[in-house]
C-alpha positions in Angstrom: 113.8 130.3 71.8 112.7 128.6 68.6 109.3 129.5 67.2 106.9 127.5 65.0 107.7 128.0 61.3 105.1 130.1 59.5 104.5 127.5 56.8 103.9 124.9 59.5 101.6 126.9 61.8 98.6 124.6 61.5 100.6 121.4 62.0 101.1 121.7 65.7 99.3 120.8 68.9 99.7 121.4 72.6 101.2 118.6 74.6 98.8 116.4 76.5 98.9 115.6 80.2 101.3 112.7 80.0 103.5 114.4 77.4 103.7 117.5 79.5 104.6 115.3 82.5 107.5 113.7 80.5 108.7 117.0 79.0 108.6 118.8 82.4 110.5 115.9 84.0 113.2 116.3 81.4 113.3 120.1 81.5 114.1 120.1 85.3 116.8 117.4 84.9 114.8 114.6 86.6 115.0 112.2 83.6 117.2 111.8 80.5 116.2 109.3 77.7 114.9 105.9 76.8 116.9 103.3 74.8 115.6 100.4 72.8 118.3 98.4 71.0 118.7 95.4 68.7 121.7 93.2 68.1 121.8 91.9 64.5 123.6 88.9 62.9 125.8 91.1 60.7 127.1 94.7 60.4 124.7 97.4 59.5 126.4 99.7 56.9 125.4 103.2 56.2 124.5 102.2 52.6 121.6 100.1 54.0 120.7 102.2 57.1 120.2 105.6 55.4 117.7 104.4 52.8 115.8 102.5 55.5 115.7 105.6 57.7 114.4 107.7 54.9 111.4 105.3 54.6 111.0 105.0 58.3 110.8 108.8 59.0 108.3 109.3 56.1 106.0 106.6 57.7 106.1 108.0 61.3 105.4 111.6 62.0 106.5 111.1 65.6 110.1 110.9 64.3 109.8 114.4 62.9 108.4 115.8 66.1 110.1 118.7 67.8 109.2 120.4 71.2 108.8 124.2 71.3 107.9 126.8 74.0 109.2 124.4 76.7 109.7 127.2 79.2 106.0 128.2 79.0 102.7 126.7 80.1 101.9 126.1 76.5 104.4 123.5 75.4 103.9 122.5 71.8 104.6 119.6 69.4 105.2 120.4 65.8 107.1 119.0 62.8 110.6 119.9 61.7 111.1 120.7 58.1 114.0 118.3 57.5 116.2 115.9 59.4 120.0 115.6 58.8 120.8 111.9 59.3 124.5 112.7 59.7 123.6 114.6 62.9 121.2 112.0 64.1 123.1 108.7 63.5 126.5 107.9 65.0 128.7 104.8 64.5 130.7 103.8 67.6 133.3 101.1 68.2 134.6 100.5 71.7 136.4 97.7 73.6 134.2 98.2 76.7 131.1 96.3 77.7 127.7 97.1 76.4 126.6 97.9 79.9 129.2 100.7 80.1 128.0 102.0 76.7 124.4 101.9 77.9 125.2 104.0 80.9 126.8 106.5 78.5 123.7 106.6 76.3 121.5 107.3 79.3 123.6 110.4 80.1 122.2 112.0 76.9 120.0 115.0 77.7 118.0 116.1 74.7 117.5 119.8 74.1 114.1 121.4 73.4 113.2 124.6 71.5 115.3 123.6 68.5 114.4 122.3 65.0 116.1 119.0 65.8 114.0 116.0 66.7 114.7 114.6 70.2 116.2 111.2 69.2 119.5 109.7 68.1 120.6 106.4 66.6 123.8 104.7 67.6 125.4 101.7 65.8 127.7 100.2 68.3 130.5 97.8 67.2 128.8 97.6 63.7 125.9 95.3 64.6 124.0 96.8 67.6 121.5 99.5 66.8 120.5 101.6 69.7 117.5 104.0 69.3 117.8 106.6 72.0 115.0 109.2 72.5 113.2 111.6 74.7 110.1 110.2 76.5 107.8 113.1 75.7 106.9 112.1 72.1 107.6 108.4 72.4 107.1 105.6 74.9 108.8 102.2 75.2 106.5 100.5 72.8 107.4 103.2 70.2 111.0 102.1 70.4 110.1 98.5 69.7 107.9 99.6 66.8 110.8 101.6 65.5 113.1 98.6 65.6 110.6 96.2 64.0 110.0 98.6 61.1 113.8 99.3 60.7 114.6 95.6 60.5 111.9 95.1 57.9 113.2 98.0 55.9 116.8 96.8 56.1 115.5 93.6 54.4 113.4 95.4 51.8 115.3 95.1 48.5 113.2 97.9 47.0 114.4 100.2 49.7 118.0 99.0 49.4 118.0 99.5 45.7 116.7 103.1 46.0 120.3 104.0 47.0 119.0 107.1 48.8 122.1 107.9 50.7 121.4 111.6 51.1 121.7 112.6 54.8 118.8 115.1 54.4 115.3 113.7 54.9 112.4 116.1 54.0 109.6 115.8 56.5 106.1 115.7 55.0 104.4 118.8 56.4 100.9 117.5 55.5 101.0 114.5 57.9 99.2 114.9 61.2 100.6 114.2 64.7 98.7 111.6 66.7 96.4 113.2 69.3 97.2 113.3 73.0 96.3 110.1 74.9 93.5 111.6 77.1 91.7 112.8 73.9 91.5 109.2 72.5 91.2 107.1 75.6 89.2 107.5 78.9 91.5 108.9 81.7 89.0 110.8 83.8 89.0 109.4 87.4 85.8 109.2 89.5 85.4 111.5 92.4 86.2 108.9 95.0 89.6 108.3 93.3 90.3 112.0 93.1 89.5 112.5 96.8 91.6 109.5 97.9 94.6 110.6 95.8 94.4 114.2 96.9 94.3 113.2 100.5 97.2 110.8 100.1 99.3 113.4 98.3 98.5 116.5 100.3 96.9 115.3 103.5 98.6 115.2 106.9 101.3 112.6 107.5 101.3 110.8 110.9 105.0 110.1 111.5 107.4 107.7 109.8 106.1 104.4 108.4 107.7 101.0 108.5 109.2 101.8 105.0 111.6 104.5 106.2 115.2 103.3 106.4 114.8 100.3 104.1 114.5 100.3 100.3 112.2 103.3 100.5 114.9 105.9 100.6 114.0 109.6 100.2 113.9 111.2 96.8 117.2 112.8 96.0 118.5 114.9 93.1 120.7 114.4 91.2 120.8 110.6 91.1 124.5 109.5 91.0 126.4 106.3 90.4 123.8 104.5 88.3 124.5 100.9 87.3 123.0 98.9 84.4 123.0 95.1 84.5 122.0 93.3 81.4 120.9 89.6 81.3 120.5 88.0 77.9 118.4 84.8 78.1 119.0 82.5 75.0 116.1 81.3 73.0 116.3 77.7 74.1 115.9 78.8 77.8 113.1 81.2 76.9 111.3 78.3 75.3 111.5 76.3 78.5 110.2 79.2 80.6 107.4 79.8 78.2 106.3 76.2 78.2 106.3 76.2 82.0 104.2 79.4 82.1 101.7 78.0 79.6 101.4 74.8 81.7 100.4 77.1 84.6 98.2 79.3 82.5 100.3 82.3 83.3 102.6 84.8 81.6 106.3 85.7 81.4 105.5 89.2 82.7 104.1 87.6 85.9 107.2 85.4 86.1 109.6 88.3 85.8 107.7 90.2 88.5 107.7 87.2 90.9 111.5 86.7 90.5 112.1 90.5 91.0 110.1 90.4 94.2 112.2 87.4 95.4 115.3 89.4 94.7 113.9 92.4 96.6 112.9 90.2 99.6 116.4 88.8 99.8 118.0 92.2 99.6 115.6 94.0 102.0 115.0 91.5 104.8 112.2 92.5 107.1 110.2 94.6 104.5 106.8 93.1 104.4 105.6 94.4 101.1 106.9 96.3 98.0 104.8 99.0 96.3 105.1 98.1 92.7 104.6 100.1 89.5 103.8 98.4 86.1 103.6 100.7 83.0 100.8 99.5 80.7 100.6 99.9 76.9 97.4 102.0 76.6 97.0 101.5 72.8 94.3 98.8 73.4 92.1 101.6 74.9 92.6 104.2 72.1 90.1 105.2 69.5 92.5 105.4 66.7 92.7 103.3 63.5 95.7 100.9 63.7 96.4 102.2 67.2 98.7 99.2 67.9 101.2 100.5 65.4 101.1 104.2 66.4 104.2 105.8 67.8 103.6 108.2 70.6 103.4 108.5 74.4 100.6 106.1 75.3 101.1 104.7 78.8 98.8 103.8 81.7 99.9 102.4 85.0 99.1 99.4 87.3 100.0 99.6 91.0 99.9 97.2 93.9 101.7 96.4 97.1 103.3 93.0 96.5 104.0 90.9 99.7 107.6 89.9 100.2 108.5 86.4 99.1 111.9 84.7 99.3 111.0 81.3 97.8 109.6 80.7 94.3 106.1 79.4 94.0 103.9 79.2 90.8 100.9 80.2 92.9 102.4 83.7 93.2 103.1 83.9 89.4 99.5 82.9 88.8 98.1 85.4 91.3 100.0 88.3 89.9 99.1 87.5 86.3 95.4 87.5 87.3 95.7 90.7 89.3 97.5 92.5 86.4 94.9 91.3 83.9 92.1 92.5 86.1 93.9 95.8 86.7 94.6 96.4 83.0 91.5 98.4 82.4 90.6 102.1 81.7 91.0 102.5 85.5 94.7 102.2 85.0 94.6 105.5 83.3 93.2 107.4 86.4 96.7 108.4 87.6 97.2 110.1 84.3 93.9 111.9 84.6 94.9 113.2 88.0 97.6 115.4 86.4 95.0 117.9 85.5 94.5 118.7 89.2 98.0 120.1 89.3 96.7 123.0 87.2 99.9 123.3 85.2 102.3 123.2 88.2 103.8 119.8 87.4 107.4 121.0 88.0 106.5 122.4 91.5 104.8 119.2 92.4 107.9 117.2 91.3 110.4 119.4 93.0 108.4 119.2 96.3 109.0 115.4 96.4 112.7 115.8 97.1 113.5 114.6 100.6 110.2 112.8 101.0 109.9 109.0 101.2 109.6 107.3 97.8 106.1 106.0 97.0 107.3 102.9 95.2 110.0 100.3 95.8 110.3 98.7 92.4 109.1 98.9 88.8 108.7 96.2 86.1 108.4 97.5 82.5 107.9 94.7 79.9 107.7 95.5 76.2 106.9 91.8 75.5 108.2 89.8 72.6 108.2 91.2 69.0 108.3 89.5 65.7 111.2 90.3 63.4 112.1 89.1 59.9 114.2 86.0 59.8 112.9 84.4 63.0 109.7 82.7 64.1 110.3 79.7 61.9 109.7 81.5 58.6 112.1 79.6 56.3 110.4 80.8 53.1 112.4 84.0 53.2 116.2 84.2 53.4 116.5 87.6 55.1 119.9 89.3 55.1 119.5 91.0 58.5 118.3 88.9 61.4 117.6 90.5 64.9 119.2 88.3 67.5 118.4 90.4 70.6 115.9 93.1 71.5 116.7 95.2 74.6 115.0 98.0 76.5 116.3 100.3 79.2 115.5 103.6 80.9 117.5 106.0 83.0 117.4 106.0 86.8 115.5 109.2 87.0 114.9 111.3 90.2 111.3 110.1 90.6 111.9 106.4 89.8 111.8 103.6 92.3 115.1 102.4 93.7 115.1 99.1 91.7 113.7 98.9 88.1 113.6 96.0 85.7 113.0 96.5 81.9 112.3 93.5 79.7 112.0 92.9 76.0 112.4 89.9 73.6 112.2 88.5 70.1 109.4 86.1 69.2 111.0 82.7 69.0 114.3 84.1 70.1 116.1 85.7 73.1 114.8 87.8 75.9 116.8 90.6 77.5 116.4 91.8 81.1 117.9 95.1 82.2 118.2 96.0 85.8 119.0 99.6 86.8 119.8 101.0 90.2 122.0 103.4 92.2 123.8 102.2 95.3 123.3 105.6 96.8 119.6 105.1 96.7 119.0 101.3 96.9 121.9 100.8 99.3 125.4 99.5 98.8 125.3 96.1 97.0 121.6 95.8 97.0 121.1 96.1 93.3 123.8 93.6 92.5 122.2 91.2 95.1 118.8 91.5 93.3 120.3 91.0 89.9 122.4 88.0 91.0 119.2 86.3 92.4 117.3 87.0 89.2 120.1 85.4 87.2 120.3 82.3 89.4 116.5 81.9 89.5 116.2 82.2 85.7 119.0 79.7 85.2 117.4 77.2 87.5 113.8 77.6 86.2 115.0 77.4 82.5 116.7 74.0 82.9 115.0 71.5 80.8 114.9 68.8 83.5 
């Protein structure tokens, strides 16, 4: 097992509650990695990528983070001394679909207790840059921050002229890792919440519920035959959808959620409601300077049971947007705070779920739209690299809901929706049925007239 280097002994910290949850989930094989990718308008050569990565790593200590003592109850973050880009970056060219390549990326299982950071960068068919990483040190928003900074650095002529093509990046040992989420945001639940959750989790169960036998299949491990379906919505259609949302004083997140519920309702006839999970970017609650641009694992969660709905109505989009807004408070961090009541036995708690009914039916994770150079109507700069698409996906982990939708987009540009599922969990053909309805509904709603 790797140990903390002597010269780096003060620059480490124990993992927080959420980070330990993520690291434990990976250690027992219940989760693999996150992927955030961009498609650019031109090939990305090593002569531009390596200098940009030198600058990017120097700016973000999270990219130099390694995980040590993972087999103990004192898992630690620290910094590696150097990063070899030749081992971290891989150029691939294939004739297959991007969906097939995405499935391959999500098979990557990062190794702890080494001096190598838990991320890799793939350049697929020259112009698609996929940032693949372990969830313990980085959340989905971190992947978007990475891609925005990378695009800016690729277009920075000063960085390009530096001609720093060395594969070795020295990691600044004086920089500090960001604190754990619970130390910079309120996550402690009130006693009534603790009592309710403990009773729900460990109290007696009175027979099967109406959920059994439908989408709420038992937890199984390992998850097999995972499918990724990617829908790229062009900018002109996104603009139509945005205008319609603004006219209703609602959001794209609520629109995606409503369409997803419609797909679930069509696929799972007779299910009256779908327990829903929505990860929330917790940076708005953090007491850190420039928290919005900090890479790390900073996620809260919103939950509700959404009634089944087969027909589209704007009233439901408006309702969900209002509910999500009201639910996006410090209270959405209570589930994170509950992890301390496991007293370090996170792996045992996870493993005990196998064979039990899944708690959630679906998940919507939306990174939102991000501003990149060369878009948003900025004609004063002629940028060489322009991001056309931003995409986001996660693996179908053991503890995930049967159907999961991940969303990301470019301000003024395209939006990418990625649906993931396993027929062995969701039911044969159910995931494809949900995806096909999402596509048809998006096409219909994004018509100009």
